[in-house]
PyMOL Python script that loads the backbone (N, CA, C, O; Angstrom):
from pymol import cmd

cmd.read_pdbstr("""\
ATOM      1  N   UNK A   1      31.657 -52.116   2.130  1.00  0.00           N
ATOM      2  CA  UNK A   1      30.458 -51.181   1.829  1.00  0.00           C
ATOM      3  C   UNK A   1      30.028 -49.895   2.775  1.00  0.00           C
ATOM      4  O   UNK A   1      29.261 -48.960   2.544  1.00  0.00           O
ATOM      5  N   UNK A   2      30.963 -50.278   4.124  1.00  0.00           N
ATOM      6  CA  UNK A   2      30.580 -49.062   5.533  1.00  0.00           C
ATOM      7  C   UNK A   2      31.802 -47.573   4.897  1.00  0.00           C
ATOM      8  O   UNK A   2      31.591 -46.364   4.996  1.00  0.00           O
ATOM      9  N   UNK A   3      33.031 -48.284   4.276  1.00  0.00           N
ATOM     10  CA  UNK A   3      33.163 -47.047   3.463  1.00  0.00           C
ATOM     11  C   UNK A   3      32.859 -46.195   2.839  1.00  0.00           C
ATOM     12  O   UNK A   3      33.310 -45.053   2.758  1.00  0.00           O
ATOM     13  N   UNK A   4      31.671 -46.927   2.102  1.00  0.00           N
ATOM     14  CA  UNK A   4      30.897 -45.809   0.767  1.00  0.00           C
ATOM     15  C   UNK A   4      29.745 -45.147   1.966  1.00  0.00           C
ATOM     16  O   UNK A   4      29.565 -43.942   1.793  1.00  0.00           O
ATOM     17  N   UNK A   5      28.996 -45.718   3.074  1.00  0.00           N
ATOM     18  CA  UNK A   5      28.575 -44.994   3.595  1.00  0.00           C
ATOM     19  C   UNK A   5      28.910 -43.501   4.089  1.00  0.00           C
ATOM     20  O   UNK A   5      28.210 -42.488   4.072  1.00  0.00           O
ATOM     21  N   UNK A   6      30.287 -43.728   4.557  1.00  0.00           N
ATOM     22  CA  UNK A   6      30.618 -43.010   5.490  1.00  0.00           C
ATOM     23  C   UNK A   6      31.459 -41.888   4.773  1.00  0.00           C
ATOM     24  O   UNK A   6      32.097 -40.993   5.327  1.00  0.00           O
ATOM     25  N   UNK A   7      31.308 -42.156   3.256  1.00  0.00           N
ATOM     26  CA  UNK A   7      32.212 -41.540   2.010  1.00  0.00           C
ATOM     27  C   UNK A   7      30.672 -40.803   1.705  1.00  0.00           C
ATOM     28  O   UNK A   7      30.872 -39.595   1.829  1.00  0.00           O
ATOM     29  N   UNK A   8      29.520 -40.992   1.428  1.00  0.00           N
ATOM     30  CA  UNK A   8      28.129 -40.151   1.823  1.00  0.00           C
ATOM     31  C   UNK A   8      28.251 -39.731   2.789  1.00  0.00           C
ATOM     32  O   UNK A   8      28.122 -38.507   2.815  1.00  0.00           O
ATOM     33  N   UNK A   9      28.427 -40.126   3.555  1.00  0.00           N
ATOM     34  CA  UNK A   9      27.922 -38.701   4.859  1.00  0.00           C
ATOM     35  C   UNK A   9      28.715 -37.358   5.226  1.00  0.00           C
ATOM     36  O   UNK A   9      28.441 -36.275   5.744  1.00  0.00           O
ATOM     37  N   UNK A  10      29.921 -38.035   4.649  1.00  0.00           N
ATOM     38  CA  UNK A  10      30.659 -36.535   5.131  1.00  0.00           C
ATOM     39  C   UNK A  10      30.927 -35.561   3.088  1.00  0.00           C
ATOM     40  O   UNK A  10      31.647 -34.612   2.777  1.00  0.00           O
ATOM     41  N   UNK A  11      29.875 -36.497   2.143  1.00  0.00           N
ATOM     42  CA  UNK A  11      29.965 -35.321   1.237  1.00  0.00           C
ATOM     43  C   UNK A  11      28.527 -34.749   1.041  1.00  0.00           C
ATOM     44  O   UNK A  11      28.169 -34.004   0.129  1.00  0.00           O
ATOM     45  N   UNK A  12      27.461 -35.431   2.480  1.00  0.00           N
ATOM     46  CA  UNK A  12      26.094 -34.622   2.540  1.00  0.00           C
ATOM     47  C   UNK A  12      26.228 -33.351   3.527  1.00  0.00           C
ATOM     48  O   UNK A  12      25.501 -32.359   3.473  1.00  0.00           O
ATOM     49  N   UNK A  13      27.327 -33.565   4.474  1.00  0.00           N
ATOM     50  CA  UNK A  13      27.839 -33.162   5.698  1.00  0.00           C
ATOM     51  C   UNK A  13      28.801 -31.438   4.683  1.00  0.00           C
ATOM     52  O   UNK A  13      28.198 -30.367   4.610  1.00  0.00           O
ATOM     53  N   UNK A  14      29.851 -31.572   4.241  1.00  0.00           N
ATOM     54  CA  UNK A  14      30.646 -30.636   3.311  1.00  0.00           C
ATOM     55  C   UNK A  14      29.252 -29.679   2.774  1.00  0.00           C
ATOM     56  O   UNK A  14      29.268 -28.449   2.730  1.00  0.00           O
ATOM     57  N   UNK A  15      28.107 -30.517   2.401  1.00  0.00           N
ATOM     58  CA  UNK A  15      27.611 -29.584   1.393  1.00  0.00           C
ATOM     59  C   UNK A  15      26.352 -29.006   1.693  1.00  0.00           C
ATOM     60  O   UNK A  15      25.618 -28.448   0.877  1.00  0.00           O
ATOM     61  N   UNK A  16      26.072 -29.214   3.264  1.00  0.00           N
ATOM     62  CA  UNK A  16      25.539 -28.575   4.204  1.00  0.00           C
ATOM     63  C   UNK A  16      26.348 -27.180   4.501  1.00  0.00           C
ATOM     64  O   UNK A  16      25.840 -26.083   4.271  1.00  0.00           O
ATOM     65  N   UNK A  17      27.793 -27.363   5.091  1.00  0.00           N
ATOM     66  CA  UNK A  17      28.532 -26.942   5.325  1.00  0.00           C
ATOM     67  C   UNK A  17      29.072 -25.791   4.008  1.00  0.00           C
ATOM     68  O   UNK A  17      30.196 -25.328   4.201  1.00  0.00           O
ATOM     69  N   UNK A  18      28.318 -25.302   2.665  1.00  0.00           N
ATOM     70  CA  UNK A  18      28.683 -24.210   1.849  1.00  0.00           C
ATOM     71  C   UNK A  18      28.158 -23.343   1.811  1.00  0.00           C
ATOM     72  O   UNK A  18      26.945 -23.555   1.822  1.00  0.00           O
ATOM     73  N   UNK A  19      28.565 -21.794   1.741  1.00  0.00           N
ATOM     74  CA  UNK A  19      28.519 -20.779   2.213  1.00  0.00           C
ATOM     75  C   UNK A  19      27.297 -20.228   1.468  1.00  0.00           C
ATOM     76  O   UNK A  19      27.427 -20.143   0.247  1.00  0.00           O
ATOM     77  N   UNK A  20      26.212 -19.867   1.966  1.00  0.00           N
ATOM     78  CA  UNK A  20      24.862 -19.294   1.078  1.00  0.00           C
ATOM     79  C   UNK A  20      25.428 -18.197  -0.437  1.00  0.00           C
ATOM     80  O   UNK A  20      26.404 -17.457  -0.312  1.00  0.00           O
ATOM     81  N   UNK A  21      24.753 -18.270  -1.571  1.00  0.00           N
ATOM     82  CA  UNK A  21      24.900 -17.094  -1.861  1.00  0.00           C
ATOM     83  C   UNK A  21      24.931 -15.834  -1.562  1.00  0.00           C
ATOM     84  O   UNK A  21      23.866 -15.538  -1.021  1.00  0.00           O
ATOM     85  N   UNK A  22      25.737 -14.809  -1.662  1.00  0.00           N
ATOM     86  CA  UNK A  22      24.934 -13.620  -0.912  1.00  0.00           C
ATOM     87  C   UNK A  22      24.018 -12.693  -2.237  1.00  0.00           C
ATOM     88  O   UNK A  22      24.221 -12.634  -3.450  1.00  0.00           O
ATOM     89  N   UNK A  23      23.275 -12.240  -1.616  1.00  0.00           N
ATOM     90  CA  UNK A  23      22.268 -11.781  -2.950  1.00  0.00           C
ATOM     91  C   UNK A  23      22.464 -10.060  -2.464  1.00  0.00           C
ATOM     92  O   UNK A  23      21.655  -9.262  -2.936  1.00  0.00           O
ATOM     93  N   UNK A  24      23.352  -9.642  -1.695  1.00  0.00           N
ATOM     94  CA  UNK A  24      23.442  -8.324  -1.565  1.00  0.00           C
ATOM     95  C   UNK A  24      24.527  -7.799  -3.007  1.00  0.00           C
ATOM     96  O   UNK A  24      25.132  -8.503  -3.816  1.00  0.00           O
ATOM     97  N   UNK A  25      24.441  -6.333  -2.886  1.00  0.00           N
ATOM     98  CA  UNK A  25      25.620  -5.802  -3.977  1.00  0.00           C
ATOM     99  C   UNK A  25      25.850  -4.644  -3.436  1.00  0.00           C
ATOM    100  O   UNK A  25      25.047  -3.719  -3.558  1.00  0.00           O
ATOM    101  N   UNK A  26      27.464  -4.488  -2.473  1.00  0.00           N
ATOM    102  CA  UNK A  26      27.656  -2.774  -2.976  1.00  0.00           C
ATOM    103  C   UNK A  26      28.007  -2.149  -3.896  1.00  0.00           C
ATOM    104  O   UNK A  26      28.653  -1.101  -3.883  1.00  0.00           O
ATOM    105  N   UNK A  27      27.596  -2.758  -4.821  1.00  0.00           N
ATOM    106  CA  UNK A  27      28.688  -1.136  -5.498  1.00  0.00           C
ATOM    107  C   UNK A  27      27.939  -0.402  -6.203  1.00  0.00           C
ATOM    108  O   UNK A  27      26.788  -0.561  -6.611  1.00  0.00           O
ATOM    109  N   UNK A  28      28.741   0.488  -6.327  1.00  0.00           N
ATOM    110  CA  UNK A  28      28.522   1.385  -7.385  1.00  0.00           C
ATOM    111  C   UNK A  28      29.076   2.302  -7.995  1.00  0.00           C
ATOM    112  O   UNK A  28      30.165   2.706  -7.587  1.00  0.00           O
ATOM    113  N   UNK A  29      28.447   2.892  -9.179  1.00  0.00           N
ATOM    114  CA  UNK A  29      28.902   3.706  -9.952  1.00  0.00           C
ATOM    115  C   UNK A  29      29.563   4.883  -9.973  1.00  0.00           C
ATOM    116  O   UNK A  29      28.804   5.851  -9.928  1.00  0.00           O
ATOM    117  N   UNK A  30      30.896   5.178 -10.035  1.00  0.00           N
ATOM    118  CA  UNK A  30      31.455   6.555  -9.720  1.00  0.00           C
ATOM    119  C   UNK A  30      31.145   7.921 -11.365  1.00  0.00           C
ATOM    120  O   UNK A  30      31.396   8.074 -12.560  1.00  0.00           O
ATOM    121  N   UNK A  31      30.585   8.437 -10.412  1.00  0.00           N
ATOM    122  CA  UNK A  31      29.747   9.845 -11.092  1.00  0.00           C
ATOM    123  C   UNK A  31      31.061  10.478 -12.042  1.00  0.00           C
ATOM    124  O   UNK A  31      30.693  10.874 -13.147  1.00  0.00           O
ATOM    125  N   UNK A  32      32.208  10.589 -11.818  1.00  0.00           N
ATOM    126  CA  UNK A  32      33.432  10.536 -12.460  1.00  0.00           C
ATOM    127  C   UNK A  32      33.970  10.346 -13.386  1.00  0.00           C
ATOM    128  O   UNK A  32      34.397  11.083 -14.276  1.00  0.00           O
ATOM    129  N   UNK A  33      33.980   8.955 -13.165  1.00  0.00           N
ATOM    130  CA  UNK A  33      35.301   8.385 -14.664  1.00  0.00           C
ATOM    131  C   UNK A  33      34.544   6.661 -14.767  1.00  0.00           C
ATOM    132  O   UNK A  33      34.995   5.804 -15.527  1.00  0.00           O
ATOM    133  N   UNK A  34      33.150   6.395 -13.689  1.00  0.00           N
ATOM    134  CA  UNK A  34      32.011   5.429 -14.592  1.00  0.00           C
ATOM    135  C   UNK A  34      32.622   4.149 -14.409  1.00  0.00           C
ATOM    136  O   UNK A  34      32.365   3.147 -15.076  1.00  0.00           O
ATOM    137  N   UNK A  35      33.949   4.286 -12.894  1.00  0.00           N
ATOM    138  CA  UNK A  35      33.455   2.636 -13.122  1.00  0.00           C
ATOM    139  C   UNK A  35      33.018   2.190 -11.679  1.00  0.00           C
ATOM    140  O   UNK A  35      32.870   3.065 -10.826  1.00  0.00           O
ATOM    141  N   UNK A  36      32.837   1.072 -11.414  1.00  0.00           N
ATOM    142  CA  UNK A  36      32.439   0.272 -10.302  1.00  0.00           C
ATOM    143  C   UNK A  36      32.789   0.583  -8.910  1.00  0.00           C
ATOM    144  O   UNK A  36      33.442   1.612  -9.086  1.00  0.00           O
ATOM    145  N   UNK A  37      32.787   0.414  -7.876  1.00  0.00           N
ATOM    146  CA  UNK A  37      33.547   0.270  -7.052  1.00  0.00           C
ATOM    147  C   UNK A  37      33.552  -0.122  -5.442  1.00  0.00           C
ATOM    148  O   UNK A  37      34.695   0.257  -5.187  1.00  0.00           O
ATOM    149  N   UNK A  38      33.050  -0.617  -4.210  1.00  0.00           N
ATOM    150  CA  UNK A  38      32.599  -0.897  -3.208  1.00  0.00           C
ATOM    151  C   UNK A  38      31.963   0.711  -2.032  1.00  0.00           C
ATOM    152  O   UNK A  38      32.658   1.259  -1.177  1.00  0.00           O
ATOM    153  N   UNK A  39      30.580   1.069  -2.388  1.00  0.00           N
ATOM    154  CA  UNK A  39      30.041   2.134  -1.974  1.00  0.00           C
ATOM    155  C   UNK A  39      30.780   2.642  -0.893  1.00  0.00           C
ATOM    156  O   UNK A  39      30.637   3.850  -0.703  1.00  0.00           O
ATOM    157  N   UNK A  40      31.568   2.009  -0.100  1.00  0.00           N
ATOM    158  CA  UNK A  40      32.029   2.525   0.891  1.00  0.00           C
ATOM    159  C   UNK A  40      33.096   2.622   0.383  1.00  0.00           C
ATOM    160  O   UNK A  40      33.731   2.604   1.438  1.00  0.00           O
ATOM    161  N   UNK A  41      34.038   2.735  -0.558  1.00  0.00           N
ATOM    162  CA  UNK A  41      35.559   3.382  -0.806  1.00  0.00           C
ATOM    163  C   UNK A  41      35.516   4.174  -1.806  1.00  0.00           C
ATOM    164  O   UNK A  41      36.074   3.978  -2.885  1.00  0.00           O
ATOM    165  N   UNK A  42      34.548   5.542  -1.370  1.00  0.00           N
ATOM    166  CA  UNK A  42      34.573   6.623  -1.845  1.00  0.00           C
ATOM    167  C   UNK A  42      33.823   7.589  -1.042  1.00  0.00           C
ATOM    168  O   UNK A  42      33.535   7.498   0.151  1.00  0.00           O
ATOM    169  N   UNK A  43      33.489   8.724  -2.038  1.00  0.00           N
ATOM    170  CA  UNK A  43      33.339  10.098  -1.177  1.00  0.00           C
ATOM    171  C   UNK A  43      31.817  10.675  -2.130  1.00  0.00           C
ATOM    172  O   UNK A  43      31.467  10.572  -3.306  1.00  0.00           O
ATOM    173  N   UNK A  44      31.418  11.091  -1.306  1.00  0.00           N
ATOM    174  CA  UNK A  44      30.066  12.345  -2.430  1.00  0.00           C
ATOM    175  C   UNK A  44      30.576  12.943  -2.934  1.00  0.00           C
ATOM    176  O   UNK A  44      31.731  13.054  -2.521  1.00  0.00           O
ATOM    177  N   UNK A  45      30.258  13.685  -4.016  1.00  0.00           N
ATOM    178  CA  UNK A  45      30.340  14.723  -5.280  1.00  0.00           C
ATOM    179  C   UNK A  45      29.743  15.716  -3.593  1.00  0.00           C
ATOM    180  O   UNK A  45      28.863  15.635  -2.737  1.00  0.00           O
ATOM    181  N   UNK A  46      31.595  17.066  -4.154  1.00  0.00           N
ATOM    182  CA  UNK A  46      30.782  18.367  -3.203  1.00  0.00           C
ATOM    183  C   UNK A  46      29.899  19.095  -3.488  1.00  0.00           C
ATOM    184  O   UNK A  46      29.965  20.144  -2.847  1.00  0.00           O
ATOM    185  N   UNK A  47      28.925  19.032  -4.290  1.00  0.00           N
ATOM    186  CA  UNK A  47      28.023  19.729  -4.673  1.00  0.00           C
ATOM    187  C   UNK A  47      26.560  19.381  -4.917  1.00  0.00           C
ATOM    188  O   UNK A  47      25.557  20.088  -4.820  1.00  0.00           O
ATOM    189  N   UNK A  48      26.751  17.703  -5.365  1.00  0.00           N
ATOM    190  CA  UNK A  48      25.377  17.128  -5.504  1.00  0.00           C
ATOM    191  C   UNK A  48      25.495  16.044  -4.553  1.00  0.00           C
ATOM    192  O   UNK A  48      24.361  15.933  -4.086  1.00  0.00           O
ATOM    193  N   UNK A  49      26.101  15.349  -4.116  1.00  0.00           N
ATOM    194  CA  UNK A  49      26.776  14.090  -3.570  1.00  0.00           C
ATOM    195  C   UNK A  49      26.703  13.029  -3.900  1.00  0.00           C
ATOM    196  O   UNK A  49      26.991  12.276  -2.969  1.00  0.00           O
ATOM    197  N   UNK A  50      26.415  12.444  -4.932  1.00  0.00           N
ATOM    198  CA  UNK A  50      26.224  11.468  -5.702  1.00  0.00           C
ATOM    199  C   UNK A  50      28.650  10.805  -5.755  1.00  0.00           C
ATOM    200  O   UNK A  50      29.694  11.436  -5.589  1.00  0.00           O
ATOM    201  N   UNK A  51      28.363   9.524  -6.029  1.00  0.00           N
ATOM    202  CA  UNK A  51      29.000   8.435  -6.023  1.00  0.00           C
ATOM    203  C   UNK A  51      30.661   9.093  -6.579  1.00  0.00           C
ATOM    204  O   UNK A  51      30.561   9.664  -7.665  1.00  0.00           O
ATOM    205  N   UNK A  52      32.214   9.082  -5.951  1.00  0.00           N
ATOM    206  CA  UNK A  52      33.156   9.879  -6.210  1.00  0.00           C
ATOM    207  C   UNK A  52      34.059   8.451  -5.632  1.00  0.00           C
ATOM    208  O   UNK A  52      34.353   8.372  -4.439  1.00  0.00           O
ATOM    209  N   UNK A  53      34.424   7.430  -6.558  1.00  0.00           N
ATOM    210  CA  UNK A  53      35.251   6.605  -6.436  1.00  0.00           C
ATOM    211  C   UNK A  53      36.842   7.107  -5.602  1.00  0.00           C
ATOM    212  O   UNK A  53      37.460   8.129  -5.900  1.00  0.00           O
ATOM    213  N   UNK A  54      37.276   6.079  -4.498  1.00  0.00           N
ATOM    214  CA  UNK A  54      38.486   6.661  -4.262  1.00  0.00           C
ATOM    215  C   UNK A  54      39.804   6.729  -5.402  1.00  0.00           C
ATOM    216  O   UNK A  54      40.834   7.341  -5.121  1.00  0.00           O
ATOM    217  N   UNK A  55      39.673   6.228  -6.327  1.00  0.00           N
ATOM    218  CA  UNK A  55      40.824   6.031  -7.173  1.00  0.00           C
ATOM    219  C   UNK A  55      41.020   7.854  -7.287  1.00  0.00           C
ATOM    220  O   UNK A  55      41.999   8.547  -7.007  1.00  0.00           O
ATOM    221  N   UNK A  56      38.970   8.435  -8.080  1.00  0.00           N
ATOM    222  CA  UNK A  56      39.288   9.760  -8.507  1.00  0.00           C
ATOM    223  C   UNK A  56      39.438  11.128  -7.379  1.00  0.00           C
ATOM    224  O   UNK A  56      39.858  12.261  -7.613  1.00  0.00           O
ATOM    225  N   UNK A  57      38.945  10.563  -6.150  1.00  0.00           N
ATOM    226  CA  UNK A  57      39.438  11.518  -4.711  1.00  0.00           C
ATOM    227  C   UNK A  57      40.913  11.559  -4.656  1.00  0.00           C
ATOM    228  O   UNK A  57      41.378  12.125  -3.667  1.00  0.00           O
ATOM    229  N   UNK A  58      41.624  11.143  -5.397  1.00  0.00           N
ATOM    230  CA  UNK A  58      43.026  10.348  -5.123  1.00  0.00           C
ATOM    231  C   UNK A  58      43.932  11.611  -6.084  1.00  0.00           C
ATOM    232  O   UNK A  58      44.772  12.474  -5.828  1.00  0.00           O
ATOM    233  N   UNK A  59      43.040  11.020  -7.560  1.00  0.00           N
ATOM    234  CA  UNK A  59      43.631  12.439  -8.270  1.00  0.00           C
ATOM    235  C   UNK A  59      42.954  13.769  -8.544  1.00  0.00           C
ATOM    236  O   UNK A  59      42.996  14.395  -9.604  1.00  0.00           O
ATOM    237  N   UNK A  60      42.308  14.112  -7.400  1.00  0.00           N
ATOM    238  CA  UNK A  60      41.871  15.048  -6.946  1.00  0.00           C
ATOM    239  C   UNK A  60      40.029  15.820  -7.162  1.00  0.00           C
ATOM    240  O   UNK A  60      39.390  16.847  -6.932  1.00  0.00           O
ATOM    241  N   UNK A  61      39.903  14.578  -7.697  1.00  0.00           N
ATOM    242  CA  UNK A  61      38.292  15.381  -8.342  1.00  0.00           C
ATOM    243  C   UNK A  61      37.595  15.535  -7.206  1.00  0.00           C
ATOM    244  O   UNK A  61      38.038  14.985  -6.198  1.00  0.00           O
ATOM    245  N   UNK A  62      36.441  16.260  -7.130  1.00  0.00           N
ATOM    246  CA  UNK A  62      36.012  16.282  -6.180  1.00  0.00           C
ATOM    247  C   UNK A  62      33.690  16.254  -5.943  1.00  0.00           C
ATOM    248  O   UNK A  62      32.688  16.029  -5.265  1.00  0.00           O
ATOM    249  N   UNK A  63      34.390  16.747  -7.322  1.00  0.00           N
ATOM    250  CA  UNK A  63      32.592  16.824  -8.716  1.00  0.00           C
ATOM    251  C   UNK A  63      32.405  15.571  -9.034  1.00  0.00           C
ATOM    252  O   UNK A  63      33.035  14.622  -8.566  1.00  0.00           O
ATOM    253  N   UNK A  64      31.663  15.529  -9.720  1.00  0.00           N
ATOM    254  CA  UNK A  64      30.764  14.351 -10.257  1.00  0.00           C
ATOM    255  C   UNK A  64      31.062  15.069 -11.701  1.00  0.00           C
ATOM    256  O   UNK A  64      31.592  16.175 -11.588  1.00  0.00           O
ATOM    257  N   UNK A  65      30.790  14.591 -13.142  1.00  0.00           N
ATOM    258  CA  UNK A  65      30.788  15.261 -13.921  1.00  0.00           C
ATOM    259  C   UNK A  65      29.776  15.877 -14.454  1.00  0.00           C
ATOM    260  O   UNK A  65      29.878  16.168 -15.646  1.00  0.00           O
ATOM    261  N   UNK A  66      28.484  16.256 -13.694  1.00  0.00           N
ATOM    262  CA  UNK A  66      27.792  16.413 -14.445  1.00  0.00           C
ATOM    263  C   UNK A  66      28.097  17.920 -13.895  1.00  0.00           C
ATOM    264  O   UNK A  66      28.375  18.904 -14.580  1.00  0.00           O
ATOM    265  N   UNK A  67      27.953  17.828 -12.249  1.00  0.00           N
ATOM    266  CA  UNK A  67      28.517  19.180 -11.630  1.00  0.00           C
ATOM    267  C   UNK A  67      29.462  19.908 -12.175  1.00  0.00           C
ATOM    268  O   UNK A  67      29.354  21.134 -12.169  1.00  0.00           O
ATOM    269  N   UNK A  68      30.779  19.149 -12.860  1.00  0.00           N
ATOM    270  CA  UNK A  68      31.803  19.744 -13.247  1.00  0.00           C
ATOM    271  C   UNK A  68      31.608  20.219 -14.509  1.00  0.00           C
ATOM    272  O   UNK A  68      32.506  20.951 -14.924  1.00  0.00           O
ATOM    273  N   UNK A  69      30.659  20.004 -15.259  1.00  0.00           N
ATOM    274  CA  UNK A  69      30.515  20.720 -16.577  1.00  0.00           C
ATOM    275  C   UNK A  69      29.500  21.876 -16.250  1.00  0.00           C
ATOM    276  O   UNK A  69      29.671  22.890 -16.927  1.00  0.00           O
ATOM    277  N   UNK A  70      28.331  21.916 -15.207  1.00  0.00           N
ATOM    278  CA  UNK A  70      27.855  23.097 -14.622  1.00  0.00           C
ATOM    279  C   UNK A  70      28.756  24.125 -14.355  1.00  0.00           C
ATOM    280  O   UNK A  70      28.724  25.204 -14.946  1.00  0.00           O
ATOM    281  N   UNK A  71      29.805  23.744 -13.223  1.00  0.00           N
ATOM    282  CA  UNK A  71      30.450  24.731 -12.977  1.00  0.00           C
ATOM    283  C   UNK A  71      31.345  25.586 -13.743  1.00  0.00           C
ATOM    284  O   UNK A  71      31.561  26.745 -13.391  1.00  0.00           O
ATOM    285  N   UNK A  72      32.043  24.898 -15.101  1.00  0.00           N
ATOM    286  CA  UNK A  72      32.802  25.201 -16.455  1.00  0.00           C
ATOM    287  C   UNK A  72      31.842  26.169 -16.979  1.00  0.00           C
ATOM    288  O   UNK A  72      32.252  27.202 -17.507  1.00  0.00           O
ATOM    289  N   UNK A  73      30.422  25.877 -16.858  1.00  0.00           N
ATOM    290  CA  UNK A  73      29.412  26.845 -17.784  1.00  0.00           C
ATOM    291  C   UNK A  73      29.697  27.822 -16.695  1.00  0.00           C
ATOM    292  O   UNK A  73      30.795  28.378 -16.698  1.00  0.00           O
ATOM    293  N   UNK A  74      28.841  28.087 -15.779  1.00  0.00           N
ATOM    294  CA  UNK A  74      28.511  28.911 -14.990  1.00  0.00           C
ATOM    295  C   UNK A  74      29.721  29.832 -15.090  1.00  0.00           C
ATOM    296  O   UNK A  74      29.340  31.001 -15.031  1.00  0.00           O
ATOM    297  N   UNK A  75      31.416  29.696 -15.257  1.00  0.00           N
ATOM    298  CA  UNK A  75      32.172  30.247 -15.496  1.00  0.00           C
ATOM    299  C   UNK A  75      32.376  31.462 -16.727  1.00  0.00           C
ATOM    300  O   UNK A  75      32.671  32.646 -16.896  1.00  0.00           O
ATOM    301  N   UNK A  76      32.044  30.405 -17.319  1.00  0.00           N
ATOM    302  CA  UNK A  76      32.347  31.045 -19.454  1.00  0.00           C
ATOM    303  C   UNK A  76      31.454  32.318 -19.069  1.00  0.00           C
ATOM    304  O   UNK A  76      31.207  33.178 -19.914  1.00  0.00           O
TER     305      UNK A  76
END
""", "prot")
cmd.dss("prot")
cmd.show_as("cartoon", "prot")
cmd.util.cbc("prot")
cmd.orient("prot")
């Protein structure tokens, strides 16, 4: 009987020690490619300041889709 009590106490202790579920979410959608990335892993659009992911930045993208379309329309 003693073994079962110790076992149940350990189980209760481990249940208390579990990490709480995080309710925060730091993902943002890249305005150039549409992928969701962590907010800290990206840069702002050079024109409007919306989020551009790190992958797009490495590819040389500096503007979001909307600003890129505005820039192309302005040149034509």
